[in-house]
C-alpha positions as CSV (number, residue, x, y, z in Angstrom):
1,X,0.0,0.0,0.0
2,X,1.1,3.6,-0.6
3,X,2.1,5.6,2.5
4,X,-0.1,8.2,4.0
5,X,2.3,10.9,2.8
6,X,2.2,9.5,-0.7
7,X,-1.6,9.6,-0.7
8,X,-1.5,13.1,0.5
9,X,1.0,14.1,-2.2
10,X,-1.1,12.6,-5.0
11,X,-4.2,14.4,-3.7
12,X,-2.2,17.6,-3.8
13,X,-1.2,17.0,-7.4
14,X,-4.8,16.4,-8.3
15,X,-6.0,19.6,-6.6
16,X,-3.2,21.6,-8.4
17,X,-4.2,20.3,-11.8
18,X,-6.6,22.6,-13.5
19,X,-6.6,20.8,-16.9
20,X,-5.3,17.2,-16.2
21,X,-4.9,14.6,-18.8
22,X,-5.2,11.0,-17.7
23,X,-3.6,8.1,-19.6
24,X,-4.8,4.7,-18.5
25,X,-4.3,1.0,-19.4
26,X,-6.9,-0.6,-21.6
27,X,-8.6,-2.7,-19.0
28,X,-11.0,-2.3,-16.0
29,X,-8.3,-1.5,-13.5
30,X,-7.1,1.3,-15.7
31,X,-10.6,2.5,-16.6
32,X,-11.8,2.5,-13.0
33,X,-8.7,4.2,-11.8
34,X,-9.4,7.1,-14.2
35,X,-13.1,7.2,-13.3
36,X,-12.4,7.4,-9.6
37,X,-9.9,10.3,-10.0
38,X,-12.0,12.1,-12.6
39,X,-15.2,11.9,-10.6
40,X,-13.3,13.1,-7.5
41,X,-11.7,16.1,-9.3
42,X,-14.6,17.1,-11.6
43,X,-12.3,17.9,-14.5
44,X,-9.8,16.4,-16.9
45,X,-9.8,14.2,-20.0
46,X,-9.0,10.5,-20.3
47,X,-7.1,8.6,-23.0
48,X,-7.1,4.8,-23.2
49,X,-3.6,3.3,-23.8
50,X,-3.9,0.6,-26.4
51,X,-0.2,0.2,-27.2
52,X,1.7,-2.8,-25.7
53,X,3.8,-3.0,-23.7
54,X,4.5,0.7,-23.2
55,X,2.9,4.1,-23.4
56,X,4.8,5.2,-26.4
57,X,5.7,8.6,-27.7
58,X,2.9,8.6,-30.3
59,X,0.5,9.4,-27.5
60,X,2.2,12.7,-26.9
61,X,0.2,14.0,-29.8
62,X,-2.8,14.0,-27.4
63,X,-0.8,16.1,-25.0
64,X,0.0,18.7,-27.7
65,X,-3.6,18.7,-28.8
66,X,-5.2,19.0,-25.4
67,X,-2.6,21.2,-23.7
68,X,-2.9,19.9,-20.1
69,X,-1.1,21.3,-17.1
70,X,-0.6,17.8,-15.6
71,X,-0.3,14.3,-16.9
72,X,-1.4,11.3,-14.9
73,X,-0.5,7.8,-16.0
74,X,-2.4,4.9,-14.5
75,X,-1.8,1.2,-14.4
76,X,1.0,1.1,-17.1
77,X,4.2,-0.5,-16.2
78,X,6.2,0.9,-19.1
79,X,6.4,4.5,-20.4
80,X,8.9,5.4,-23.2
81,X,11.8,7.6,-22.3
82,X,10.8,9.8,-25.3
83,X,7.4,10.4,-23.9
84,X,8.8,11.4,-20.5
85,X,11.5,13.6,-22.0
86,X,8.9,15.5,-24.0
87,X,6.9,16.1,-20.8
88,X,10.1,17.3,-19.1
89,X,11.0,19.6,-21.9
90,X,7.6,21.2,-21.8
91,X,7.7,21.5,-18.0
92,X,4.7,19.2,-17.5
93,X,4.6,17.3,-14.2
94,X,3.8,13.6,-14.6
95,X,2.2,11.6,-11.9
96,X,2.6,7.9,-12.6
97,X,0.7,5.4,-10.4
98,X,1.4,1.7,-11.1
99,X,1.5,-1.7,-9.3
100,X,3.6,-3.8,-11.7
101,X,7.1,-5.0,-11.1
102,X,9.6,-3.4,-13.5
103,X,13.0,-4.5,-14.7
104,X,13.9,-0.8,-14.9
105,X,14.4,1.0,-11.6
106,X,12.0,4.0,-11.7
107,X,12.5,6.9,-9.3
108,X,10.7,10.2,-8.9
109,X,12.8,12.9,-10.4
110,X,12.7,16.0,-12.6
111,X,8.9,16.5,-12.2
112,X,8.2,12.8,-12.8
113,X,6.4,11.5,-9.6
114,X,6.4,7.7,-9.5
115,X,4.2,5.8,-7.0
116,X,4.1,2.0,-6.7
117,X,3.2,0.0,-3.6
118,X,5.7,-2.7,-4.5
119,X,8.5,-0.2,-3.6
120,X,6.9,0.2,-0.1
121,X,5.9,-3.2,1.2
122,X,6.2,-5.6,-1.8
123,X,2.4,-5.7,-2.2
124,X,0.8,-4.8,-5.5
125,X,-2.8,-3.8,-4.9
126,X,-4.6,-2.8,-8.1
127,X,-4.3,0.9,-9.1
128,X,-8.0,1.2,-8.8
129,X,-7.6,0.2,-5.1
130,X,-4.9,2.8,-4.6
131,X,-7.1,5.4,-6.3
132,X,-10.0,4.6,-4.1
133,X,-7.8,5.1,-1.0
134,X,-6.6,8.4,-2.5
135,X,-10.1,9.8,-3.1
136,X,-11.7,8.2,0.0
137,X,-15.2,8.6,-1.4
138,X,-17.6,5.9,-0.1
139,X,-20.1,6.7,-2.9
140,X,-17.7,5.2,-5.4
141,X,-17.2,2.0,-3.5
142,X,-19.0,0.0,-6.2
143,X,-16.7,1.4,-8.9
144,X,-13.6,0.6,-6.8
145,X,-14.8,-3.0,-6.3
146,X,-15.2,-3.5,-10.1
147,X,-11.6,-2.4,-10.7
148,X,-10.3,-4.7,-7.9
149,X,-12.2,-7.9,-8.8
150,X,-11.3,-7.4,-12.5
151,X,-7.7,-7.6,-11.4
152,X,-8.3,-10.7,-9.3
153,X,-8.1,-8.8,-6.0
154,X,-10.7,-8.9,-3.2
155,X,-10.4,-5.6,-1.3
156,X,-10.8,-5.0,2.4
157,X,-13.9,-2.9,1.7
158,X,-15.9,-5.7,0.1
159,X,-17.9,-6.2,3.4
160,X,-18.9,-2.6,3.3
161,X,-20.0,-2.9,-0.3
162,X,-22.0,-6.0,0.5
163,X,-23.9,-4.2,3.3
164,X,-25.1,-1.6,0.8
165,X,-25.5,-3.7,-2.3
166,X,-26.5,-7.2,-1.1
167,X,-28.4,-7.9,-4.3
168,X,-25.2,-7.4,-6.3
169,X,-23.0,-9.6,-4.1
170,X,-22.7,-13.3,-3.4
171,X,-24.1,-15.2,-0.4
172,X,-21.0,-17.3,-0.4
173,X,-19.1,-16.8,2.9
174,X,-15.6,-16.2,1.7
175,X,-15.8,-15.6,-2.1
176,X,-12.7,-15.0,-4.2
177,X,-12.3,-12.0,-6.4
178,X,-13.1,-14.2,-9.5
179,X,-16.1,-15.8,-7.7
180,X,-17.5,-12.3,-7.7
181,X,-16.3,-11.4,-11.2
182,X,-17.8,-14.5,-12.9
183,X,-20.8,-15.2,-10.7
184,X,-22.3,-12.0,-9.3
185,X,-24.3,-9.0,-10.6
186,X,-21.4,-6.6,-9.7
187,X,-19.2,-9.0,-11.7
188,X,-21.6,-8.7,-14.7
189,X,-21.2,-5.0,-14.6
190,X,-17.5,-5.4,-14.5
191,X,-17.7,-7.7,-17.6
192,X,-20.0,-5.2,-19.4
193,X,-17.5,-2.4,-18.9
194,X,-14.6,-4.6,-19.9
195,X,-16.2,-5.5,-23.2
196,X,-17.3,-1.9,-23.7
197,X,-13.6,-0.9,-23.8
198,X,-13.4,-3.1,-27.0
199,X,-15.7,-0.9,-28.9
200,X,-14.9,2.0,-31.4
201,X,-13.0,5.0,-30.0
202,X,-16.2,7.1,-30.3
203,X,-18.3,4.6,-28.3
204,X,-15.6,4.2,-25.7
205,X,-15.6,8.0,-25.2
206,X,-19.3,8.0,-24.8
207,X,-19.1,5.1,-22.3
208,X,-16.5,7.1,-20.3
209,X,-18.7,10.2,-20.3
210,X,-21.7,8.1,-19.1
211,X,-19.6,6.5,-16.3
212,X,-18.3,9.8,-15.1
213,X,-21.8,10.8,-14.2
214,X,-23.3,7.3,-13.3
215,X,-24.6,7.4,-9.7
216,X,-25.1,3.7,-9.0
217,X,-24.3,0.3,-10.4
218,X,-28.0,-0.1,-11.4
219,X,-27.4,2.8,-13.8
220,X,-25.2,0.5,-15.9
221,X,-27.7,-2.4,-16.0
222,X,-30.7,-0.3,-16.9
223,X,-31.2,-0.1,-20.7
224,X,-31.9,3.4,-21.9
225,X,-30.5,5.8,-24.6
226,X,-27.3,6.2,-22.6
227,X,-26.6,2.5,-22.0
228,X,-28.1,0.9,-25.2
229,X,-24.8,0.8,-27.1
230,X,-22.9,-0.4,-24.0
231,X,-25.3,-3.3,-23.4
232,X,-25.5,-4.1,-27.1
233,X,-21.7,-4.3,-27.3
234,X,-21.6,-6.6,-24.3
235,X,-24.2,-8.9,-25.7
236,X,-22.4,-9.0,-29.1
237,X,-19.0,-9.8,-27.7
238,X,-20.3,-12.1,-25.0
239,X,-21.8,-14.3,-27.6
240,X,-18.5,-14.7,-29.4
241,X,-16.7,-15.0,-26.0
242,X,-18.9,-17.9,-24.9
243,X,-18.3,-19.8,-28.2
244,X,-14.6,-19.4,-27.7
245,X,-14.8,-20.6,-24.1
246,X,-16.6,-23.8,-25.2
247,X,-13.7,-24.5,-27.7
248,X,-11.0,-23.6,-25.2
249,X,-12.3,-26.0,-22.5
250,X,-12.1,-28.9,-24.9
251,X,-8.3,-28.6,-25.4
252,X,-7.3,-28.9,-21.7
253,X,-4.8,-31.7,-21.0
254,X,-3.1,-32.8,-17.8
255,X,-0.7,-29.9,-17.3
256,X,-1.6,-27.2,-19.8
257,X,-4.5,-25.6,-21.6
258,X,-3.1,-24.2,-24.9
259,X,-5.7,-22.4,-26.9
260,X,-5.1,-20.5,-30.1
261,X,-7.6,-18.5,-32.2
262,X,-7.8,-15.7,-34.8
263,X,-10.4,-13.1,-35.7
264,X,-11.2,-9.4,-35.4
265,X,-11.4,-9.3,-31.6
266,X,-8.7,-9.9,-29.1
267,X,-10.1,-11.6,-26.0
268,X,-7.0,-13.5,-24.9
269,X,-6.8,-11.9,-21.4
270,X,-10.5,-12.3,-20.7
271,X,-10.4,-16.0,-21.8
272,X,-7.3,-16.7,-19.8
273,X,-8.8,-15.2,-16.6
274,X,-11.9,-17.4,-16.8
275,X,-9.9,-20.5,-17.8
276,X,-7.5,-20.2,-14.8
277,X,-10.6,-19.8,-12.6
278,X,-12.1,-23.0,-14.0
279,X,-8.7,-24.9,-14.3
280,X,-6.7,-23.6,-11.4
281,X,-4.1,-26.3,-11.5
282,X,-3.1,-25.9,-15.2
283,X,-0.9,-23.5,-17.1
284,X,-3.2,-21.4,-19.2
285,X,-1.9,-20.1,-22.5
286,X,-4.3,-18.2,-24.8
287,X,-3.0,-16.9,-28.1
288,X,-4.8,-14.5,-30.4
289,X,-3.2,-13.8,-33.7
290,X,-4.0,-11.4,-36.4
291,X,-1.9,-10.6,-39.5
292,X,1.7,-10.7,-38.4
293,X,1.4,-10.6,-34.6
294,X,0.2,-12.8,-31.8
295,X,-1.1,-11.5,-28.4
296,X,-0.5,-14.0,-25.7
297,X,-2.0,-14.3,-22.2
298,X,-0.5,-16.7,-19.7
299,X,-1.9,-17.6,-16.2
300,X,-1.0,-20.2,-13.6
301,X,-0.1,-20.9,-10.0
302,X,3.6,-21.0,-10.6
303,X,5.9,-18.0,-11.3
304,X,4.4,-17.1,-14.7
305,X,6.3,-13.9,-15.0
306,X,9.6,-15.8,-14.8
307,X,8.3,-18.5,-17.1
308,X,7.2,-16.0,-19.7
309,X,10.7,-14.3,-19.6
310,X,12.3,-17.7,-20.3
311,X,9.9,-18.6,-23.1
312,X,10.3,-15.4,-25.1
313,X,14.0,-14.9,-24.3
314,X,15.3,-16.3,-27.6
315,X,12.4,-15.1,-29.8
316,X,13.4,-12.0,-31.8
317,X,11.4,-8.9,-31.1
318,X,9.2,-10.6,-28.4
319,X,8.0,-8.4,-25.5
320,X,6.1,-9.3,-22.3
321,X,5.5,-8.7,-18.7
322,X,2.9,-8.4,-16.0
323,X,2.4,-10.0,-12.6
324,X,3.8,-13.1,-10.9
325,X,0.8,-15.3,-11.9
326,X,-0.6,-13.4,-14.9
327,X,1.3,-12.0,-17.9
328,X,1.0,-10.9,-21.4
329,X,3.3,-11.2,-24.4
330,X,3.5,-10.1,-28.0
331,X,5.5,-11.9,-30.7
332,X,5.6,-12.1,-34.5
333,X,3.3,-14.9,-35.7
334,X,6.0,-16.7,-37.5
335,X,7.6,-17.6,-34.1
336,X,4.5,-19.3,-32.7
337,X,6.0,-22.8,-33.3
338,X,9.2,-21.7,-31.5
339,X,7.0,-20.2,-28.7
340,X,5.1,-23.5,-28.3
341,X,8.4,-25.5,-28.3
342,X,9.8,-23.3,-25.6
343,X,6.8,-23.9,-23.4
344,X,7.2,-27.6,-23.6
345,X,10.9,-27.3,-22.9
346,X,10.5,-25.2,-19.8
347,X,7.6,-27.2,-18.4
348,X,9.6,-30.4,-18.2
């Protein structure tokens, strides 16, 4: 967890920012982190980071276009040096909040303020959890829970949430984060928002505007002119998703579930999360490939981050990273046979 002084510092940065620009990772942890800070502050614009693995310098065009006085980076473990140098040159303070382990030692310096709980107590609570502690607004407890369970983390405030939203919770005595994500009504809302991020840029912006003003979780479930596209997109993607899940379950063997698919929609991370929930003792490898590249999601009980590093080490141009038990990687499609061979080699 961040220290009390760090939380105070971040709040001070937020209050100083008159025209903040928020960059956040393209998942629920990133989205909810942005929403919590934006709703607390009442101003600022949000940009979804779709590049992997880093926030690259191409996104600086948005800085030049929107002319912010502060940049906030949420839930992104890599930011290009070029991006940070441009911000420094333009005297723009950057507040970077993350919870991933990084090979590169990152320190706060030259108006770059870096916050990561791993540097404090070796714990890596989701950024949405950290942002909830920063804003300390009980009205947004439902949003914070969505961010946390989406990142496989059951927060200490779940009991408080359950008291106020019993109908959205589970009766199970000690649920896991993924119990809630896959089996409860608050989990359904989390999945709705997750799939909404996979819509067109125009519709994602509309969803964000709606969520900035949403007053309760029921607002998301109720179909009206504001939620119609959000719910339609969820139903559309969920149909494809369930079809893929049926196929993926069939290829599980004793040690590993290796599932590969193509198409116009990357759902590898979503599929991998549910598959590790359903097959907790297996190594989960889900590969989505399109054109020349393959996006890969790996999950498992063992040190998946270390395993991923070994598997991609001798693959040219491969990148990857994440958490101990959940990682992502990107490789050129021509090296998929080599990737599969490396998995077998390192699992023996």
